[in-house]
C-alpha positions, 0 to 999 in steps of 0.5 A: 309181573301180570297186569303191568303194561309192556314196554312199547317198541317204537320206530320213528321213520325219518325220510328227509332232513327235518322230516321226522321232527313232527313224529319225534315231537309227538313221541316225545309228548307221549313219553313225557306223559308216561308212555314206557317206550324203547325208541328208534329213529330210522332214515332210509337212503335210496340205493345208488343203482347207477353203475356209472357213478359207482365206477368212480367212487369206492364202496367205502366212500358210498357207505360213508356218504349213505351214513353221513346223509342218513345221520344228517336227515336224523339230526333234527329228530335227534336234537329234539329227543336229546333236548328232552332227555329221551333215549333212542337208537339211531339207524341208517339203512339203504334200499327202497324206502317202503320195503326197507321200513317194512322189513326193519319193523318186522325184523326188529319187532316194533309195536308202532311206526310213527311218521311225520305228516306232509313232510315227506313222500311217506305222507304227502302221497298217501296212498302214493308209491311209498306210503300206500304199499307201506301202510298196506303191508305193515304188520303194526299200527302207524301214527301219522304226526302232524306238524304244529301250526307254528311250523306252517310254510312261509307261503303256499304255491 
């Protein structure tokens, strides 16, 4: 129907354990405020390149390890969205973080990428090795969600 806003397809990229909770929290706020969105969570596991370590572990074991680590990284974000009653699809991919996120965004037609600020390589190194290329070549807007003030570290070094 003309005039109705289209449903937004949003990807929340979660790099490390707990790293996406600020992003998931921000998207949860937007959805609760009325944003019609299809949500996806993505964790990218770096590929094990060493032939030596792969000699002692089967491909099936490596794939299971990637999946286990990826789902563990998504756990906090999943719990936050589950508690809010918000539907999402979790994904775990393997590869170079920035390139894999970019390809995932392009291949799946996302409208927005959301990442957490200061919780991972994605944002602590802007314009670093991961975030710089990602932001430079990404075809969609990126929302960088800050942690709540209550989530501050115990101490600064």
